[in-house]
PyMOL CGO cylinders between C-alpha atoms (Angstrom):
from pymol import cmd
from pymol.cgo import CYLINDER

trace = [
    CYLINDER, -188.33, -50.64, -21.03, -188.05, -48.20, -18.12, 0.3, 1, 1, 1, 1, 1, 1,
    CYLINDER, -188.05, -48.20, -18.12, -190.49, -45.30, -18.22, 0.3, 1, 1, 1, 1, 1, 1,
    CYLINDER, -190.49, -45.30, -18.22, -190.16, -42.58, -15.59, 0.3, 1, 1, 1, 1, 1, 1,
    CYLINDER, -190.16, -42.58, -15.59, -192.92, -40.10, -14.78, 0.3, 1, 1, 1, 1, 1, 1,
    CYLINDER, -192.92, -40.10, -14.78, -191.20, -36.98, -13.55, 0.3, 1, 1, 1, 1, 1, 1,
    CYLINDER, -191.20, -36.98, -13.55, -192.00, -33.37, -12.79, 0.3, 1, 1, 1, 1, 1, 1,
    CYLINDER, -192.00, -33.37, -12.79, -190.42, -31.16, -10.16, 0.3, 1, 1, 1, 1, 1, 1,
    CYLINDER, -190.42, -31.16, -10.16, -193.84, -29.64, -9.52, 0.3, 1, 1, 1, 1, 1, 1,
    CYLINDER, -193.84, -29.64, -9.52, -196.11, -31.61, -7.22, 0.3, 1, 1, 1, 1, 1, 1,
    CYLINDER, -196.11, -31.61, -7.22, -199.80, -32.19, -7.74, 0.3, 1, 1, 1, 1, 1, 1,
    CYLINDER, -199.80, -32.19, -7.74, -199.67, -32.89, -11.47, 0.3, 1, 1, 1, 1, 1, 1,
    CYLINDER, -199.67, -32.89, -11.47, -201.05, -36.42, -11.19, 0.3, 1, 1, 1, 1, 1, 1,
    CYLINDER, -201.05, -36.42, -11.19, -197.86, -38.47, -11.53, 0.3, 1, 1, 1, 1, 1, 1,
    CYLINDER, -197.86, -38.47, -11.53, -199.04, -41.24, -9.22, 0.3, 1, 1, 1, 1, 1, 1,
    CYLINDER, -199.04, -41.24, -9.22, -202.46, -41.53, -10.86, 0.3, 1, 1, 1, 1, 1, 1,
    CYLINDER, -202.46, -41.53, -10.86, -200.86, -41.86, -14.28, 0.3, 1, 1, 1, 1, 1, 1,
    CYLINDER, -200.86, -41.86, -14.28, -198.11, -44.20, -13.03, 0.3, 1, 1, 1, 1, 1, 1,
    CYLINDER, -198.11, -44.20, -13.03, -200.54, -46.65, -11.42, 0.3, 1, 1, 1, 1, 1, 1,
    CYLINDER, -200.54, -46.65, -11.42, -202.91, -46.53, -14.40, 0.3, 1, 1, 1, 1, 1, 1,
    CYLINDER, -202.91, -46.53, -14.40, -200.15, -47.00, -16.97, 0.3, 1, 1, 1, 1, 1, 1,
    CYLINDER, -200.15, -47.00, -16.97, -198.72, -49.91, -14.98, 0.3, 1, 1, 1, 1, 1, 1,
    CYLINDER, -198.72, -49.91, -14.98, -202.18, -51.41, -14.55, 0.3, 1, 1, 1, 1, 1, 1,
    CYLINDER, -202.18, -51.41, -14.55, -203.13, -51.02, -18.21, 0.3, 1, 1, 1, 1, 1, 1,
    CYLINDER, -203.13, -51.02, -18.21, -199.89, -52.69, -19.32, 0.3, 1, 1, 1, 1, 1, 1,
    CYLINDER, -199.89, -52.69, -19.32, -200.51, -55.53, -16.87, 0.3, 1, 1, 1, 1, 1, 1,
    CYLINDER, -200.51, -55.53, -16.87, -204.06, -56.02, -18.14, 0.3, 1, 1, 1, 1, 1, 1,
    CYLINDER, -204.06, -56.02, -18.14, -202.57, -56.35, -21.63, 0.3, 1, 1, 1, 1, 1, 1,
    CYLINDER, -202.57, -56.35, -21.63, -200.49, -59.28, -20.44, 0.3, 1, 1, 1, 1, 1, 1,
    CYLINDER, -200.49, -59.28, -20.44, -197.21, -57.48, -19.76, 0.3, 1, 1, 1, 1, 1, 1,
    CYLINDER, -197.21, -57.48, -19.76, -195.11, -58.08, -16.66, 0.3, 1, 1, 1, 1, 1, 1,
    CYLINDER, -195.11, -58.08, -16.66, -194.68, -54.79, -14.82, 0.3, 1, 1, 1, 1, 1, 1,
    CYLINDER, -194.68, -54.79, -14.82, -192.96, -53.42, -11.73, 0.3, 1, 1, 1, 1, 1, 1,
    CYLINDER, -192.96, -53.42, -11.73, -193.88, -50.01, -10.36, 0.3, 1, 1, 1, 1, 1, 1,
    CYLINDER, -193.88, -50.01, -10.36, -191.07, -48.24, -8.52, 0.3, 1, 1, 1, 1, 1, 1,
    CYLINDER, -191.07, -48.24, -8.52, -192.32, -45.67, -6.04, 0.3, 1, 1, 1, 1, 1, 1,
    CYLINDER, -192.32, -45.67, -6.04, -189.47, -43.15, -5.91, 0.3, 1, 1, 1, 1, 1, 1,
    CYLINDER, -189.47, -43.15, -5.91, -191.52, -40.53, -4.07, 0.3, 1, 1, 1, 1, 1, 1,
    CYLINDER, -191.52, -40.53, -4.07, -190.75, -40.43, -0.33, 0.3, 1, 1, 1, 1, 1, 1,
    CYLINDER, -190.75, -40.43, -0.33, -194.48, -39.83, 0.28, 0.3, 1, 1, 1, 1, 1, 1,
    CYLINDER, -194.48, -39.83, 0.28, -195.13, -43.36, -0.98, 0.3, 1, 1, 1, 1, 1, 1,
    CYLINDER, -195.13, -43.36, -0.98, -198.49, -42.64, -2.62, 0.3, 1, 1, 1, 1, 1, 1,
    CYLINDER, -198.49, -42.64, -2.62, -198.17, -45.45, -5.16, 0.3, 1, 1, 1, 1, 1, 1,
    CYLINDER, -198.17, -45.45, -5.16, -197.42, -47.95, -2.40, 0.3, 1, 1, 1, 1, 1, 1,
    CYLINDER, -197.42, -47.95, -2.40, -200.44, -46.62, -0.49, 0.3, 1, 1, 1, 1, 1, 1,
    CYLINDER, -200.44, -46.62, -0.49, -202.56, -47.35, -3.57, 0.3, 1, 1, 1, 1, 1, 1,
    CYLINDER, -202.56, -47.35, -3.57, -201.35, -50.95, -3.75, 0.3, 1, 1, 1, 1, 1, 1,
    CYLINDER, -201.35, -50.95, -3.75, -201.99, -51.35, -0.01, 0.3, 1, 1, 1, 1, 1, 1,
    CYLINDER, -201.99, -51.35, -0.01, -205.57, -50.12, -0.39, 0.3, 1, 1, 1, 1, 1, 1,
    CYLINDER, -205.57, -50.12, -0.39, -206.00, -52.60, -3.23, 0.3, 1, 1, 1, 1, 1, 1,
    CYLINDER, -206.00, -52.60, -3.23, -204.79, -55.45, -1.04, 0.3, 1, 1, 1, 1, 1, 1,
    CYLINDER, -204.79, -55.45, -1.04, -207.08, -54.34, 1.80, 0.3, 1, 1, 1, 1, 1, 1,
    CYLINDER, -207.08, -54.34, 1.80, -210.02, -54.56, -0.60, 0.3, 1, 1, 1, 1, 1, 1,
    CYLINDER, -210.02, -54.56, -0.60, -209.08, -58.16, -1.37, 0.3, 1, 1, 1, 1, 1, 1,
    CYLINDER, -209.08, -58.16, -1.37, -208.29, -57.36, -5.01, 0.3, 1, 1, 1, 1, 1, 1,
    CYLINDER, -208.29, -57.36, -5.01, -205.72, -59.30, -7.00, 0.3, 1, 1, 1, 1, 1, 1,
    CYLINDER, -205.72, -59.30, -7.00, -202.30, -57.83, -7.54, 0.3, 1, 1, 1, 1, 1, 1,
    CYLINDER, -202.30, -57.83, -7.54, -201.84, -56.44, -11.04, 0.3, 1, 1, 1, 1, 1, 1,
    CYLINDER, -201.84, -56.44, -11.04, -198.14, -55.64, -10.83, 0.3, 1, 1, 1, 1, 1, 1,
    CYLINDER, -198.14, -55.64, -10.83, -195.25, -55.61, -8.41, 0.3, 1, 1, 1, 1, 1, 1,
    CYLINDER, -195.25, -55.61, -8.41, -194.62, -52.42, -6.44, 0.3, 1, 1, 1, 1, 1, 1,
    CYLINDER, -194.62, -52.42, -6.44, -191.37, -51.48, -4.72, 0.3, 1, 1, 1, 1, 1, 1,
    CYLINDER, -191.37, -51.48, -4.72, -190.48, -48.40, -2.69, 0.3, 1, 1, 1, 1, 1, 1,
    CYLINDER, -190.48, -48.40, -2.69, -187.16, -47.06, -3.98, 0.3, 1, 1, 1, 1, 1, 1,
    CYLINDER, -187.16, -47.06, -3.98, -186.80, -43.41, -2.98, 0.3, 1, 1, 1, 1, 1, 1,
    CYLINDER, -186.80, -43.41, -2.98, -183.02, -43.61, -3.03, 0.3, 1, 1, 1, 1, 1, 1,
    CYLINDER, -183.02, -43.61, -3.03, -180.30, -42.05, -5.14, 0.3, 1, 1, 1, 1, 1, 1,
    CYLINDER, -180.30, -42.05, -5.14, -179.19, -45.57, -6.14, 0.3, 1, 1, 1, 1, 1, 1,
    CYLINDER, -179.19, -45.57, -6.14, -182.31, -45.83, -8.31, 0.3, 1, 1, 1, 1, 1, 1,
    CYLINDER, -182.31, -45.83, -8.31, -180.24, -45.75, -11.50, 0.3, 1, 1, 1, 1, 1, 1,
    CYLINDER, -180.24, -45.75, -11.50, -178.32, -48.82, -10.33, 0.3, 1, 1, 1, 1, 1, 1,
    CYLINDER, -178.32, -48.82, -10.33, -181.26, -50.89, -9.09, 0.3, 1, 1, 1, 1, 1, 1,
    CYLINDER, -181.26, -50.89, -9.09, -183.97, -50.16, -11.69, 0.3, 1, 1, 1, 1, 1, 1,
    CYLINDER, -183.97, -50.16, -11.69, -182.06, -51.72, -14.64, 0.3, 1, 1, 1, 1, 1, 1,
    CYLINDER, -182.06, -51.72, -14.64, -181.61, -54.93, -12.63, 0.3, 1, 1, 1, 1, 1, 1,
    CYLINDER, -181.61, -54.93, -12.63, -185.37, -55.15, -12.11, 0.3, 1, 1, 1, 1, 1, 1,
    CYLINDER, -185.37, -55.15, -12.11, -185.99, -54.34, -15.78, 0.3, 1, 1, 1, 1, 1, 1,
    CYLINDER, -185.99, -54.34, -15.78, -184.16, -57.53, -16.82, 0.3, 1, 1, 1, 1, 1, 1,
    CYLINDER, -184.16, -57.53, -16.82, -186.91, -59.60, -15.17, 0.3, 1, 1, 1, 1, 1, 1,
    CYLINDER, -186.91, -59.60, -15.17, -190.01, -57.84, -16.50, 0.3, 1, 1, 1, 1, 1, 1,
    CYLINDER, -190.01, -57.84, -16.50, -191.37, -56.22, -19.66, 0.3, 1, 1, 1, 1, 1, 1,
    CYLINDER, -191.37, -56.22, -19.66, -191.74, -52.73, -18.21, 0.3, 1, 1, 1, 1, 1, 1,
    CYLINDER, -191.74, -52.73, -18.21, -190.62, -50.75, -15.19, 0.3, 1, 1, 1, 1, 1, 1,
    CYLINDER, -190.62, -50.75, -15.19, -192.67, -47.66, -14.37, 0.3, 1, 1, 1, 1, 1, 1,
    CYLINDER, -192.67, -47.66, -14.37, -191.06, -45.09, -12.05, 0.3, 1, 1, 1, 1, 1, 1,
    CYLINDER, -191.06, -45.09, -12.05, -193.33, -42.77, -10.07, 0.3, 1, 1, 1, 1, 1, 1,
    CYLINDER, -193.33, -42.77, -10.07, -190.83, -39.97, -9.52, 0.3, 1, 1, 1, 1, 1, 1,
    CYLINDER, -190.83, -39.97, -9.52, -190.52, -37.46, -6.70, 0.3, 1, 1, 1, 1, 1, 1,
    CYLINDER, -190.52, -37.46, -6.70, -191.34, -33.75, -6.81, 0.3, 1, 1, 1, 1, 1, 1,
    CYLINDER, -191.34, -33.75, -6.81, -188.79, -31.16, -5.73, 0.3, 1, 1, 1, 1, 1, 1,
    CYLINDER, -188.79, -31.16, -5.73, -185.91, -33.59, -5.12, 0.3, 1, 1, 1, 1, 1, 1,
    CYLINDER, -185.91, -33.59, -5.12, -183.37, -32.99, -7.87, 0.3, 1, 1, 1, 1, 1, 1,
    CYLINDER, -183.37, -32.99, -7.87, -180.96, -35.76, -6.77, 0.3, 1, 1, 1, 1, 1, 1,
    CYLINDER, -180.96, -35.76, -6.77, -183.66, -38.45, -6.96, 0.3, 1, 1, 1, 1, 1, 1,
    CYLINDER, -183.66, -38.45, -6.96, -184.92, -37.05, -10.26, 0.3, 1, 1, 1, 1, 1, 1,
    CYLINDER, -184.92, -37.05, -10.26, -181.40, -37.22, -11.72, 0.3, 1, 1, 1, 1, 1, 1,
    CYLINDER, -181.40, -37.22, -11.72, -181.06, -40.82, -10.58, 0.3, 1, 1, 1, 1, 1, 1,
    CYLINDER, -181.06, -40.82, -10.58, -184.41, -41.67, -12.23, 0.3, 1, 1, 1, 1, 1, 1,
    CYLINDER, -184.41, -41.67, -12.23, -183.25, -39.96, -15.43, 0.3, 1, 1, 1, 1, 1, 1,
    CYLINDER, -183.25, -39.96, -15.43, -180.09, -42.05, -15.47, 0.3, 1, 1, 1, 1, 1, 1,
    CYLINDER, -180.09, -42.05, -15.47, -182.22, -45.19, -15.10, 0.3, 1, 1, 1, 1, 1, 1,
    CYLINDER, -182.22, -45.19, -15.10, -184.97, -44.41, -17.61, 0.3, 1, 1, 1, 1, 1, 1,
    CYLINDER, -184.97, -44.41, -17.61, -185.24, -45.15, -21.31, 0.3, 1, 1, 1, 1, 1, 1,
    CYLINDER, -185.24, -45.15, -21.31, -188.20, -42.80, -21.68, 0.3, 1, 1, 1, 1, 1, 1,
    CYLINDER, -188.20, -42.80, -21.68, -189.47, -39.91, -19.54, 0.3, 1, 1, 1, 1, 1, 1,
    CYLINDER, -189.47, -39.91, -19.54, -193.06, -38.74, -19.36, 0.3, 1, 1, 1, 1, 1, 1,
    CYLINDER, -193.06, -38.74, -19.36, -193.63, -35.27, -17.89, 0.3, 1, 1, 1, 1, 1, 1,
    CYLINDER, -193.63, -35.27, -17.89, -197.23, -34.91, -16.71, 0.3, 1, 1, 1, 1, 1, 1,
    CYLINDER, -197.23, -34.91, -16.71, -198.43, -31.31, -16.82, 0.3, 1, 1, 1, 1, 1, 1,
    CYLINDER, -198.43, -31.31, -16.82, -201.76, -29.74, -16.02, 0.3, 1, 1, 1, 1, 1, 1,
    CYLINDER, -201.76, -29.74, -16.02, -202.96, -27.14, -18.54, 0.3, 1, 1, 1, 1, 1, 1,
    CYLINDER, -202.96, -27.14, -18.54, -201.95, -24.19, -16.41, 0.3, 1, 1, 1, 1, 1, 1,
    CYLINDER, -201.95, -24.19, -16.41, -199.39, -21.42, -16.99, 0.3, 1, 1, 1, 1, 1, 1,
    CYLINDER, -199.39, -21.42, -16.99, -197.88, -22.24, -13.60, 0.3, 1, 1, 1, 1, 1, 1,
    CYLINDER, -197.88, -22.24, -13.60, -197.29, -25.84, -14.65, 0.3, 1, 1, 1, 1, 1, 1,
    CYLINDER, -197.29, -25.84, -14.65, -195.72, -24.79, -17.93, 0.3, 1, 1, 1, 1, 1, 1,
    CYLINDER, -195.72, -24.79, -17.93, -193.38, -22.37, -16.18, 0.3, 1, 1, 1, 1, 1, 1,
    CYLINDER, -193.38, -22.37, -16.18, -192.49, -24.93, -13.50, 0.3, 1, 1, 1, 1, 1, 1,
    CYLINDER, -192.49, -24.93, -13.50, -191.67, -27.54, -16.14, 0.3, 1, 1, 1, 1, 1, 1,
    CYLINDER, -191.67, -27.54, -16.14, -188.59, -25.56, -17.22, 0.3, 1, 1, 1, 1, 1, 1,
    CYLINDER, -188.59, -25.56, -17.22, -186.55, -27.07, -14.38, 0.3, 1, 1, 1, 1, 1, 1,
    CYLINDER, -186.55, -27.07, -14.38, -187.50, -30.60, -15.43, 0.3, 1, 1, 1, 1, 1, 1,
    CYLINDER, -187.50, -30.60, -15.43, -186.64, -29.86, -19.05, 0.3, 1, 1, 1, 1, 1, 1,
    CYLINDER, -186.64, -29.86, -19.05, -183.21, -28.61, -17.96, 0.3, 1, 1, 1, 1, 1, 1,
    CYLINDER, -183.21, -28.61, -17.96, -182.58, -31.80, -15.96, 0.3, 1, 1, 1, 1, 1, 1,
    CYLINDER, -182.58, -31.80, -15.96, -183.55, -33.92, -18.97, 0.3, 1, 1, 1, 1, 1, 1,
    CYLINDER, -183.55, -33.92, -18.97, -181.30, -31.97, -21.32, 0.3, 1, 1, 1, 1, 1, 1,
    CYLINDER, -181.30, -31.97, -21.32, -178.47, -32.35, -18.83, 0.3, 1, 1, 1, 1, 1, 1,
    CYLINDER, -178.47, -32.35, -18.83, -179.03, -36.14, -18.71, 0.3, 1, 1, 1, 1, 1, 1,
    CYLINDER, -179.03, -36.14, -18.71, -179.18, -36.37, -22.51, 0.3, 1, 1, 1, 1, 1, 1,
    CYLINDER, -179.18, -36.37, -22.51, -175.60, -35.15, -22.71, 0.3, 1, 1, 1, 1, 1, 1,
    CYLINDER, -175.60, -35.15, -22.71, -174.57, -38.43, -21.07, 0.3, 1, 1, 1, 1, 1, 1,
    CYLINDER, -174.57, -38.43, -21.07, -177.41, -40.53, -22.45, 0.3, 1, 1, 1, 1, 1, 1,
    CYLINDER, -177.41, -40.53, -22.45, -178.20, -39.39, -26.02, 0.3, 1, 1, 1, 1, 1, 1,
    CYLINDER, -178.20, -39.39, -26.02, -180.81, -42.15, -26.49, 0.3, 1, 1, 1, 1, 1, 1,
    CYLINDER, -180.81, -42.15, -26.49, -182.96, -40.82, -23.62, 0.3, 1, 1, 1, 1, 1, 1,
    CYLINDER, -182.96, -40.82, -23.62, -186.27, -39.52, -24.97, 0.3, 1, 1, 1, 1, 1, 1,
    CYLINDER, -186.27, -39.52, -24.97, -188.86, -37.41, -23.18, 0.3, 1, 1, 1, 1, 1, 1,
    CYLINDER, -188.86, -37.41, -23.18, -192.29, -35.95, -23.82, 0.3, 1, 1, 1, 1, 1, 1,
    CYLINDER, -192.29, -35.95, -23.82, -195.03, -34.03, -22.04, 0.3, 1, 1, 1, 1, 1, 1,
    CYLINDER, -195.03, -34.03, -22.04, -198.39, -35.61, -21.21, 0.3, 1, 1, 1, 1, 1, 1,
    CYLINDER, -198.39, -35.61, -21.21, -201.32, -33.24, -20.69, 0.3, 1, 1, 1, 1, 1, 1,
    CYLINDER, -201.32, -33.24, -20.69, -203.14, -34.43, -17.58, 0.3, 1, 1, 1, 1, 1, 1,
    CYLINDER, -203.14, -34.43, -17.58, -206.19, -33.26, -15.65, 0.3, 1, 1, 1, 1, 1, 1,
    CYLINDER, -206.19, -33.26, -15.65, -207.36, -31.16, -18.54, 0.3, 1, 1, 1, 1, 1, 1,
    CYLINDER, -207.36, -31.16, -18.54, -210.69, -29.38, -18.04, 0.3, 1, 1, 1, 1, 1, 1,
    CYLINDER, -210.69, -29.38, -18.04, -212.03, -29.32, -21.58, 0.3, 1, 1, 1, 1, 1, 1,
    CYLINDER, -212.03, -29.32, -21.58, -214.24, -26.24, -21.33, 0.3, 1, 1, 1, 1, 1, 1,
    CYLINDER, -214.24, -26.24, -21.33, -211.53, -23.82, -20.19, 0.3, 1, 1, 1, 1, 1, 1,
    CYLINDER, -211.53, -23.82, -20.19, -209.62, -21.54, -22.53, 0.3, 1, 1, 1, 1, 1, 1,
    CYLINDER, -209.62, -21.54, -22.53, -206.26, -22.65, -21.10, 0.3, 1, 1, 1, 1, 1, 1,
    CYLINDER, -206.26, -22.65, -21.10, -207.30, -26.26, -21.64, 0.3, 1, 1, 1, 1, 1, 1,
    CYLINDER, -207.30, -26.26, -21.64, -207.86, -25.58, -25.32, 0.3, 1, 1, 1, 1, 1, 1,
    CYLINDER, -207.86, -25.58, -25.32, -204.63, -23.62, -25.60, 0.3, 1, 1, 1, 1, 1, 1,
    CYLINDER, -204.63, -23.62, -25.60, -202.45, -26.06, -23.64, 0.3, 1, 1, 1, 1, 1, 1,
    CYLINDER, -202.45, -26.06, -23.64, -201.05, -27.79, -26.69, 0.3, 1, 1, 1, 1, 1, 1,
    CYLINDER, -201.05, -27.79, -26.69, -200.12, -24.49, -28.34, 0.3, 1, 1, 1, 1, 1, 1,
    CYLINDER, -200.12, -24.49, -28.34, -198.31, -23.44, -25.15, 0.3, 1, 1, 1, 1, 1, 1,
    CYLINDER, -198.31, -23.44, -25.15, -196.36, -26.70, -25.01, 0.3, 1, 1, 1, 1, 1, 1,
    CYLINDER, -196.36, -26.70, -25.01, -195.34, -26.26, -28.66, 0.3, 1, 1, 1, 1, 1, 1,
    CYLINDER, -195.34, -26.26, -28.66, -192.95, -23.56, -27.42, 0.3, 1, 1, 1, 1, 1, 1,
    CYLINDER, -192.95, -23.56, -27.42, -191.12, -26.13, -25.27, 0.3, 1, 1, 1, 1, 1, 1,
    CYLINDER, -191.12, -26.13, -25.27, -188.04, -27.98, -26.59, 0.3, 1, 1, 1, 1, 1, 1,
    CYLINDER, -188.04, -27.98, -26.59, -189.70, -31.37, -25.95, 0.3, 1, 1, 1, 1, 1, 1,
    CYLINDER, -189.70, -31.37, -25.95, -192.73, -32.82, -27.76, 0.3, 1, 1, 1, 1, 1, 1,
    CYLINDER, -192.73, -32.82, -27.76, -196.14, -33.48, -26.23, 0.3, 1, 1, 1, 1, 1, 1,
    CYLINDER, -196.14, -33.48, -26.23, -197.96, -36.77, -26.65, 0.3, 1, 1, 1, 1, 1, 1,
    CYLINDER, -197.96, -36.77, -26.65, -201.21, -36.52, -28.59, 0.3, 1, 1, 1, 1, 1, 1,
    CYLINDER, -201.21, -36.52, -28.59, -203.15, -38.50, -25.98, 0.3, 1, 1, 1, 1, 1, 1,
    CYLINDER, -203.15, -38.50, -25.98, -204.60, -36.39, -23.17, 0.3, 1, 1, 1, 1, 1, 1,
    CYLINDER, -204.60, -36.39, -23.17, -206.17, -37.33, -19.85, 0.3, 1, 1, 1, 1, 1, 1,
    CYLINDER, -206.17, -37.33, -19.85, -208.95, -35.11, -18.53, 0.3, 1, 1, 1, 1, 1, 1,
    CYLINDER, -208.95, -35.11, -18.53, -210.03, -34.23, -15.03, 0.3, 1, 1, 1, 1, 1, 1,
    CYLINDER, -210.03, -34.23, -15.03, -212.54, -36.91, -14.07, 0.3, 1, 1, 1, 1, 1, 1,
    CYLINDER, -212.54, -36.91, -14.07, -214.11, -37.94, -10.79, 0.3, 1, 1, 1, 1, 1, 1,
    CYLINDER, -214.11, -37.94, -10.79, -213.44, -41.63, -11.49, 0.3, 1, 1, 1, 1, 1, 1,
    CYLINDER, -213.44, -41.63, -11.49, -209.69, -41.04, -11.09, 0.3, 1, 1, 1, 1, 1, 1,
    CYLINDER, -209.69, -41.04, -11.09, -210.22, -39.70, -7.56, 0.3, 1, 1, 1, 1, 1, 1,
    CYLINDER, -210.22, -39.70, -7.56, -212.51, -42.64, -6.80, 0.3, 1, 1, 1, 1, 1, 1,
    CYLINDER, -212.51, -42.64, -6.80, -209.93, -45.10, -8.15, 0.3, 1, 1, 1, 1, 1, 1,
    CYLINDER, -209.93, -45.10, -8.15, -207.19, -43.64, -5.95, 0.3, 1, 1, 1, 1, 1, 1,
    CYLINDER, -207.19, -43.64, -5.95, -209.34, -44.05, -2.84, 0.3, 1, 1, 1, 1, 1, 1,
    CYLINDER, -209.34, -44.05, -2.84, -210.35, -47.60, -3.75, 0.3, 1, 1, 1, 1, 1, 1,
    CYLINDER, -210.35, -47.60, -3.75, -207.01, -48.98, -4.95, 0.3, 1, 1, 1, 1, 1, 1,
    CYLINDER, -207.01, -48.98, -4.95, -208.55, -49.67, -8.34, 0.3, 1, 1, 1, 1, 1, 1,
    CYLINDER, -208.55, -49.67, -8.34, -208.09, -48.57, -11.92, 0.3, 1, 1, 1, 1, 1, 1,
    CYLINDER, -208.09, -48.57, -11.92, -210.59, -46.38, -13.73, 0.3, 1, 1, 1, 1, 1, 1,
    CYLINDER, -210.59, -46.38, -13.73, -211.28, -49.25, -16.12, 0.3, 1, 1, 1, 1, 1, 1,
    CYLINDER, -211.28, -49.25, -16.12, -212.19, -51.47, -13.16, 0.3, 1, 1, 1, 1, 1, 1,
    CYLINDER, -212.19, -51.47, -13.16, -214.66, -48.96, -11.74, 0.3, 1, 1, 1, 1, 1, 1,
    CYLINDER, -214.66, -48.96, -11.74, -216.05, -47.83, -15.09, 0.3, 1, 1, 1, 1, 1, 1,
    CYLINDER, -216.05, -47.83, -15.09, -214.92, -50.18, -17.90, 0.3, 1, 1, 1, 1, 1, 1,
    CYLINDER, -214.92, -50.18, -17.90, -216.55, -48.25, -20.74, 0.3, 1, 1, 1, 1, 1, 1,
    CYLINDER, -216.55, -48.25, -20.74, -215.84, -44.74, -19.45, 0.3, 1, 1, 1, 1, 1, 1,
    CYLINDER, -215.84, -44.74, -19.45, -214.03, -41.91, -21.18, 0.3, 1, 1, 1, 1, 1, 1,
    CYLINDER, -214.03, -41.91, -21.18, -211.37, -42.16, -18.46, 0.3, 1, 1, 1, 1, 1, 1,
    CYLINDER, -211.37, -42.16, -18.46, -210.66, -45.79, -19.35, 0.3, 1, 1, 1, 1, 1, 1,
    CYLINDER, -210.66, -45.79, -19.35, -210.42, -44.87, -23.05, 0.3, 1, 1, 1, 1, 1, 1,
    CYLINDER, -210.42, -44.87, -23.05, -208.03, -42.01, -22.32, 0.3, 1, 1, 1, 1, 1, 1,
    CYLINDER, -208.03, -42.01, -22.32, -205.67, -44.26, -20.37, 0.3, 1, 1, 1, 1, 1, 1,
    CYLINDER, -205.67, -44.26, -20.37, -205.86, -46.85, -23.14, 0.3, 1, 1, 1, 1, 1, 1,
    CYLINDER, -205.86, -46.85, -23.14, -205.01, -44.21, -25.73, 0.3, 1, 1, 1, 1, 1, 1,
    CYLINDER, -205.01, -44.21, -25.73, -202.10, -42.97, -23.62, 0.3, 1, 1, 1, 1, 1, 1,
    CYLINDER, -202.10, -42.97, -23.62, -200.64, -46.46, -23.28, 0.3, 1, 1, 1, 1, 1, 1,
    CYLINDER, -200.64, -46.46, -23.28, -201.16, -47.11, -27.00, 0.3, 1, 1, 1, 1, 1, 1,
    CYLINDER, -201.16, -47.11, -27.00, -199.08, -44.03, -27.75, 0.3, 1, 1, 1, 1, 1, 1,
    CYLINDER, -199.08, -44.03, -27.75, -196.43, -44.95, -25.19, 0.3, 1, 1, 1, 1, 1, 1,
    CYLINDER, -196.43, -44.95, -25.19, -196.02, -48.36, -26.80, 0.3, 1, 1, 1, 1, 1, 1,
    CYLINDER, -196.02, -48.36, -26.80, -195.61, -46.77, -30.22, 0.3, 1, 1, 1, 1, 1, 1,
    CYLINDER, -195.61, -46.77, -30.22, -193.16, -44.28, -28.71, 0.3, 1, 1, 1, 1, 1, 1,
    CYLINDER, -193.16, -44.28, -28.71, -190.93, -47.07, -27.37, 0.3, 1, 1, 1, 1, 1, 1,
    CYLINDER, -190.93, -47.07, -27.37, -188.88, -49.34, -29.67, 0.3, 1, 1, 1, 1, 1, 1,
]
cmd.load_cgo(trace, "trace")
């Protein structure tokens, strides 16, 4: 199964979710490859920091910020259980290639009106791809939610107006995610019994139910 995390807006937490989803799947015994399709290479930086800390490799990571992504990702998918694509912001050609490769698309959004408005471009790209790939499914994932804010509470109602569904699992804004990015670790490694670890587990549970 190829799952792409895509949003044309930057700063929505794609890399954090991509590394944590890949890591959670690996900890559950799945074979996983993470494709870093963002020219900034943040996911590869995370794996490098992990190696520098002397930590074991959880999953394979490959830089593939090329428009041939749709040709190369399916070849990798034949060798592993899951391929996770950390997609690029603001590069429509790479996003289209990721859409042509993916079986499922996750659109991380922060609970902000600006994020909801910016997601319209991504929704259009997905609908365009579904013309050629009717089996392609996509959903929003609320990320970096601050639970005490009004917009945080109203985020799900706002997404209900979108033509794509939103996953029930949400990931909140937590310091442990910033710490994990700096350390090349997962939230569950830094804080095994934390709310952050539970949220990622719930997200992956839902993703696995979402996929055939």
